N, C-alpha and C positions, 0 to 999 in steps of 0.2 A: 544590807539594812532591810528592813521589812515593815510595813505597815498592817497593823492587827484587823482584822476585819475586812480587807481589801485585797484581791489576789492581785496585788501589784507590787513591784519592788522598788526601793529607792535607794538611789546611789548616793554619796557624799556630794553634796553642794547643790543637789537639787531642792526646790521650794515646797512645802505641802501648805494646802489650804484647807479650809473648812469654814462652814457658817452656819449661826443659828435660822432655822425656820419657824413657823408658828407651831404651836406646839412643844417646842422643848428638843425637837429630834434635830440631829445633825445630818448635813448632807454628806455623802461619802467623800472621804479624801481624796483629792485629785493632784497630779502632777504631771509635768512634761518634760522631755529631754530637747526642747527647742522645736521651732517648725520644719527644719531640714531633716528630724528625725522621726516625724510622725508616721507609724507603721502603714498607712494606706499609700504612702509613696515609694513603697519598696514591695507592692503586691505584684507579683508576675516577674519581678526581675531576678536576674540570676545573681548567686551569692558565691563568695570566694570560696572554695573548698580547703579546709583546714584538714591536715594530718598529723596525728598524734603518733611519735616515735617512743615507745615502752621499752623495758627490758632492764637487767640489773646492770650496775656500773661495771664495767670490764668486758661487756659483750659486744661491744664496738658502735654504739649509737651514734657517738660523736663522729666517727668515721664514715658512717654510713651516711651522715648529714653533709658533711664535707664534699663527699663524692657527688651527691644530689645538685649540690651548689654549684660544683666545678664542670658538669657535664648538662645542666639543662639549659642548652643555648637557646638565646632569645627569649625565654620565659622569665619573668619577672617573678622572684619566690621572696615572702618575707619569712622571717625565721625568728622564734623565740627561744632562749637558752638560758640555762642558770648562769653561765660564765662564759663570755664572749672570747677570753683569751683561750679558752679549749678549744675552740674550732680552729685555731692555728692560721689567721687569715694569712695567705701568702699573695704573690704579685697578680696572679691570675683571678683571684678573687676581688682583688683592691680594683682591677679594671672593671670589674663587673658592678661594684659600689660606683665607680664614677659613670657609668653607663645608666645607672640606676635600676640594673636588672636584680639586684640584690639587696636587701636591706635585713640588718640583723638588731634585734632588741634584747636586752640583758633585764631580768626580773631583779627587781629593785630588794624584794625581801624573800630571803629562803628561797625554796625550791618550787617546781612545778608539782604540786601534790593536789590531792582530791579536795583539800579545804581552801586552796589558795586562789579560788576563783576571781577574786577582786583584782589581786596583783597580775594573774594571766589575762584577764578581760581588759585590764588596763594596758598592758604591754601589746596586745593585739590590736586593741582599738587604736593606740598611738601610730600604728602601723598602717593601719586601714585608713584612718583619717588624714595622714600624710600623702596618700596616695589616692585620693577620691579623683582625681582628674585623669590618673593614669593607673588603673588599679591593678592590684597585684592577680596573678592567676593562679598561685598557690601560697596557702601559710602553712609551714611547718613547726611545729611544738615539740621540742625535745622535752621529754618527762624525766623527772627525777628516778633514780633505781627504784624508788618504791613508790611512784605515781599511780595512781589507778584511772586508767584510761574510760572506765565505764563513768566513775563520778565525775569526771571532766566533761564527757557527753552529756550527763545529767544537768551538770550546771549549764550546760550550752542551752539545753532545753529550758531550763527555768528562765536564763537570760531572754529567750525568745517570747516566753509568755510574759516576762516583765517589760517588753518590749524595747530592752536595752539596746543603744545603737549597734553596738559591736556584733550582737546576736542577728539582728535585721540583715546586716551586710556579709555575714559568715555562717558557716555552719560546718560541724564536724563531720567528713565524709569517710574518713578511713583512720584505721588504728594499725600500725605497723609495731609487730612485736620481735625485737631482736634477741635471738638466744645464741650462747656460745656452745657449738657441738663438742668442742673439747672439755668442757666442764659441766654439761648437762645434767649427766648421770649422778656428779657429785652434789649439785645443787638439789637434784629431786630428792635425795635422803637427806639433806641438810635441815637440822631441827632449830638452828640458830633463828634469832628474830631476823627478819629482812634488815632493820636498820643497822644491827651489829654487823651483818655482812658485808653491806654497802661501804660503812666506815674504815672496815679493814682494808677493802680495796682502795679506796679512795675517801677522803674526807668528806661525806657527802653531808649537806646541810637539809635538815627537814624541818616541816611546818610540824610541830607539836601536836597538832590536833588532827593530822594525818593518821588514822588508825591502821593503813596498811603496813607502816614501817613495824609494827608489833607484831604481825603475822609471821609466821616459819617460812623459812627461805622455800621450801618445795611447795606449799601451800600458795604461795603470792606468784611462784613460779607458773604454778598449773594455771592459775586465774588469768595471768598476765596473756598465755597462749590461749585460753578460751575467749578472751575478749577480742583478740586480732581479727581483721580481715586479710593481712598479709603476715604470715610470718616467715622471718629471713634466718634461717639456719647458717649463722657466720661462723667464721674461723674454721673452716673444712681443711685448710692446709694443715692446721695443727691437731686435727682429730684422727685417731684412729679407725680403721674402717669399722671396727664394732662401735666405737662411741659416735660415729656418724650414723650409723644404721639405728643405734638406738635413740637417738634425737629425732630422727626422721619419723621412727614409727611411731613414738610416744605423741609426738606432735601432732600427727595424722589422726591418733586415735582421740586425743582431746578436743581438736577442732578439725573435722572433717570440712567444713565449709570455707575454710581460709585457704586461699592461695599461699603456696610454699615456693620460697627463692631459696637458692644455696648461693654462698658467696665466701671469698677471702678478702678481707680487707675493705668489707661493705660494697664491693664493687658490683652494682646491680643497675640494668639499664634504668633510667628515671622512668620512662613509661611504663615500666612494670611496677615500680613502688608508689608513684604518685596517682591520684583519680584522675578522671577525666577533668579538662576545663570545661565548665558549662557552656553550652552554645550561648553566644550573646556577650560573653566574659572575655573570650579569646581576643587578644589585641594583635594586629598586625601594624608592622612600622611603615609598610609600603609594598608595593608589589610591581609586576611587570606585566604587559600585554603585548599585542601584536603592534609593533612600532611606538609603544608609548611606557613611561613608566611614572609611579605617583609615590609620594612618601607624605608622612603626616608627624606632627606633634601635637601636644594637647591644645594647641592653640591655632595652629596653622594645617594649611594642605598645599602641596606643591605638585603640580603635574607637568610633566616632560613629554612634548610629541617631536620625535626624532624625525627629521626633514633633511632633503637632498640639498646641496647647494644652491641649485638654480631656484629653491623656493624662497620668494622674499615674505615682506611681513604682509605685504597687501594681498598676498594669496592666502593668508592665514584665516579660516572661519572660526571666530571665537564669540561665545555667547554664555552669560553667567547669570543665573538667578538665584534666589535664596538656597533653592534647593535642586538646581538643575545645573547642568555644564554640558557645554557642546566645545570641543575643539579638534580640528581637522584642517583638510586643506579642501579648499572650494574645488568644487565639482569633481571630488575624488570619493571612492567609499569609503578607503582606508589609505592610510593609518586615520583612525578616527576615534574621539571618546564621546560619547552622548548617552545620557540617562538621568535618573534621578539620584541624587547624592543620599550616601548614609545620614547623614547630618545636615545642619541648616549652615548657611553661610552669611556674614555681615559685610557692609560696605560694598556691595555687588555693583553698585553704579561706578564705583572708581576702580574695578578690577581691569587689569591690564596684562599684557604678555610681553614678554621679550623674547628677542633671539639671543642665543648663546652658542660658543662654540664656533669652530672654524672647520674649512676643508682643509686646511694644511696639514699636512702629515706631522704626526704627533701630537696635533691639538684635540680636545674633548671632541666628541661627537655633538654634530650640529642639531640643534633642537629649540622647539618655542616652548618657553617656560612661562605658567602662570603660577604666580603665589598668591593664594586666598588665606582669608581670615575666617576661623571660625566662629560664629555667634556665640556659643558656651563651650567653656574649656571641657576637654576629655577627648579621649582615643574614640574613634569610630572601630567599630568590628570589621568594616570593610570599606572600600570606595563606595560602591553603588549598595542602594537599598533595594536588596532582593534581587529579582532578576530583571530590571527594569533596564541595565545597559545593554547598549548594542553589542550583538556576538563579538565585534572586531575587539571590543575593549574588555573582554572577560579577561583577568589574568590567569596564568596556568592554575590547574587545580592545587598544586602544592603550595602556592603562595598564599591562598585565601581559605581554602576548605579544609577541614579536618574531620576525621571519621568519626562519627557519635560513638563506636567502640572502642576510642583510644584509651590505652591504659588498663582495659578489661579483654578486649577482645571481641570483634564486632559480629563473629559468626558467619560472615560474608568470604565463601572460597576464594573469589576473584578479587579481593580486597588488597590493595597495594601497598597500604601503610605498613612501612617497616616495624617489625616486633609483634604485629597481630599473631603470627604464627607461633610466635615463642609461648603465647598465652595458652596455646591448644596442647603444650607439652607439659603442662602441669602433673604433679603426681596424681592418679586417680585417687578418689576420698576413701577409697574402700580397699587401699594398698594394704595397710595394716591388718586388716581383718583375712585378706585374702592369704597374706605370706605368714603372719605369726598367729591368724585366730583371734586377733584383739576384737572384742564385741562388745555391745550394751543392752542394757534392759532397765525399764523404769518400775520399780515398785509403789503401788498406790492403793490408800485405802481411806476411807472416810469414818475410822474408829481410833481413837488415842492410843499411843503406846502406854503402857505401864512403865512407869520412870524407872521403877527398882530393877525389872527384868530388863529393859534397855540399858541399864548402866550394865548389869552384871553381862550382857554380849559384848559391849563396847571392851569392858576389861579384858575379853577373851580374843579381842582382836589381833592378830599376830604382827609385831613389828620387827621389819626388816633388820638385821643385824649388821649387814654389810655397809661400806660407805661409799660405795659405787653402785649404781643401778646398772643393770645389764638386762637386754631382753630374753637370756636364758632364764632368768627369774620367774617370766611368764610361758616358758616351753612347757608343753603338754607332756606328763607322765605317766606312761602307759598302765603303770600299777596304780596309780590312783584314780583313773579313769574307769577301772573297773570296779574300784572299791568305794564308790560315792556313798552307799547305803549306810557305811560305818565309820564314814570320814570325822575327824574331830572337827570343832569349831574353825580351830585355826588353820587346818588345812582346807576347810571349805572357802574361807576369806582370804587366802594367802594370796590367789590368783588375781585379787582385787585390785588394779592400777589407780583407780580413782572413783570417788564416790561424794555425792553433793546433792541437795536439796533441801525441803521442809519438812520439820516433825511438828507432829501436836502431842504433847504429853499429859498425863491426868496429873503430875506434880504441877504444872504450871499451866492450868488450862486455858488462861486468856492471852497467852503469848505464844508467837510463832518461835520455833527452835530451828537454827540454822546448821544442818549438817555439811561439814565439810572435811574430806580426807584425801590426803595427796603424800606419797612416800612414807616418810615415818611419822607423819602428823595426822591425827584423828580429833576433830573437836566438833562437838555439840553445844553452841550457846544459843542464849535467849536472844531474840531479835524483837521485833515490832510487834504491836499488838495484833490480833487477828482483827479483820475489818468487822466480822461478823459480831465480836464483842463489845463493839463500841456503842454508846447509847445515841440516840439521834442528835443532841446538841454536840456530843464529842465528835460525832462523824463531821456535823457542820463544820466546827472547828478546824479539824484535820484536813479536811480538804482545801482549806484556806491557804494552806502551804502551798507556796509556788512549786508547781511540777507534780503535786501527790495526787490531783484530782484523775489525771489521766491512770495512775498505777490503779486507782480504786474502780475506774470502769472497766477496766482490763480484767480485773479480778472478777468483777459482777458479770462479765461476759464469758470468760473462760473457764474459771476456776469455782463458780458457786453451785453451792447443793442447796436444794429448798429447806433440809432439815437442819443443816451445821453450817450453813454458809461458806465461807472460804478455808475452815479448819480443814485439816488433810494431812496425810503423810504422802509427800511425793519425792523419791528418791531416786537418782540414776546411778547405775554401777557401770563403770568401765573396767575392762579386765581381759586376761589371755585364755587360751583355749581351756583350762582347767575351771574358769569360772562358769558355772551352772546355775542359772536360775532356779531350776526344781531344787537345789540345794539351799540355796541362800534365802530363796523366799519363805520356806517353813522356819528359818532361824528369826525372821522379822514378823511372821505371823504369830509365831509362839509370844511375841511381846504386846501384841494387841489385845485389848481388853476382851474378856469373856462377856457373854450376854450378862450374867450376874453382875461382875465388874463394871459393866457399863449402865447397869441401872443403879448402882448405888454410886457411880461418878455422877451420874446424871442429877440424883436426889443431892447430891453435897456441893454440887456446883451450880445449881440453878439460881441461888440468890447473889453468887457472886457478880461483883460488877468492876469495870475498869476505874482506878483510882482517877479523881479528877486533877491529881497533882500538876499533870503537863499540859493541861486543856485550859490553860490560861497565859497571860503575858510571860511567865517566867518558862513555862513550858517550850513556848515560842523560841524564847532566846536560845534556850538549850538546844533544840533542835536545830537552831541556827548556826551553833558550834561554840556560842558562849560557854565559859567554864562556871564553875560554882562561884568563884571569887568575883568573876566580872559582873555576874549576875547579882550578888549581893551588893558591889559597888554601883550598880545601875539604879537596885531599889533605894540604896541608902542616898544618892544623889535625888531620886524622885520624893523620897520624903521629905529632904531638907528642902527641896523647891516647893514641896506643898506645905511645909511650916512656914516658909517665907511669906508663900500668898496668903496663908490663913492670918499671919502676922499683920500684913499691910491692909487686908479687909478690915480686921478687927481695928486698925487705926484709923482707916477711911471710916469708919462707921462711929467712930468716937468724935472725930473732927467734923462729921455731918451733924451727930446729934448736938454738939455743941453750937453749932451756926443756927441750928433750927431752935435752939434754945433762946437765940437771941432774935428769932422771928425772921433770918433767912432762909429763902427756899422753902416756904411753907407749902407751895402747891407741887413741888416735884414727887415724883412718884419714885419709889423703892425700887431700884434695878433689880432683877432676879439674876443673880451671880451663880446660881446651880450649875456646876460641870454636867454637860451632859455627853461629852466623848474625852477620849484622851488617844493622843498620838504620840507613837515612839519614833524616834528618827536615830 
């Protein structure tokens, strides 16, 4: 839900209020999510990292998820899936449930698609709110086969702007895309809709508002790889050497910044797949030091000082305060615990210690035990507050410390944390370029394309006839290398592996057009309005949409031209060794308007304005995902409500006039009942 005119979001069940002020104006609509969810309470606090797992059905997303759950010892993970049964919970995972290390939430309606923000937020929030005292260190979300990670990340940013509790406590830190090395070449040239491909593999359910389900398989595959922070090339045991090589090189070319992992059955080290646990969020259940041990629950702290059989209770030096602890043996420097605690204790005046264990053979080790109660429920990040503890009480480094580079590689050659060296062995980002000559360039211009000439060029674009893509298709041809001067349009464009970007067309001058080509698919379709085409009022309305103002500021900062604003041609081309910028650029420049055509274009479009159809409540509802039928139903209900209100007021006036005709209430003022605002919930 959204409130018009206020850059705030309203969730179901929240109350909205407004009041009249002198002059007939209304104060801004306000709301809140309760005292415990005030944004200022979360400033500077670490957030639970959320990892999105994307990829087509059948690539091994669920297998990867199950492997992560089974092998992340001691780390609490919350999971959101479409179907809990698909995770195939076994005895090992059941034990982790019982210890509170794993919690799985199933979506109630449909799949995790771009438009299912409410359902996804609700599932994640349920996990987060159930664990406020003992927070999860990771939350993993398995997207549907046609889920769009970029859209989910944007929804999270909008949720943060709207101060939604779940967005205040979590953030999307990583996207893992899983690809099947044995079918990648086929999927790259698959022209079916993504929904059709997924439903044939396994009856995948979709949110009907998810536009990605209608994209071609090859196009969505390219986008999923481009969105990723980590790409897992899975099922390498089922792929031929040629299929594996093709997958690795194409993925590297599409997304050189992503880390690449290779696996069979989704078996990768969790430290390589999951992001770093933020400092301050990492929870330890206990630790050991020189002659002592400690453990904690969300409500209590227990410390044990190991002692010799000759030590008596009167020899124990024990003192505890709300934030301090001292436990040792009188007149001895060690063993001893002494320092400022990481949290606050309660009932310290009643705190006591006991002697447990025995010196008899086979009995537990003898120790002085102090069981203390925490003032506030929650897990402490460590026993001591910073470095205030005495040296003898500092636990081993492995118990309480963790490297800031965990999960990414810290860059320290002397680091002893297991797994960091493996991150330095990732595939170099330029491997595809070095081995196969795969490279890229960007075409830019501040003049519009001739729609007619561009359409002619696109119709000449060569379409692969094969059903399986291989790297040989990008191999250099010595004959063609020497014949670039008279190459046909098809021969010039054949080496292009992927192209995408923004277009400015003279046939639709007010709208962006989105260019997207991958495999056998080439699509140029209308997008949003150019920012520069909006008038002042339309712009003010547009930036009230949650998450939109940041896009506008970015365009003003990075894409703005003093004459044409953000209107532009910006196309990225990725291809093999035969793809030559010097041959492709002239084809695109031939579609640019000439000086004479540009003058005619400017005269023709000078009075064109963006229509106001979507810059009111109906447009807002449409942009929020409402269908035409839903908008019509909302308008019908609103009109019915207004009619009922008019009828009620008419009846009130008639009754008032009748009473006044009898001499009742002559001194009463007529109330000004004019509406000065309208709120939508």
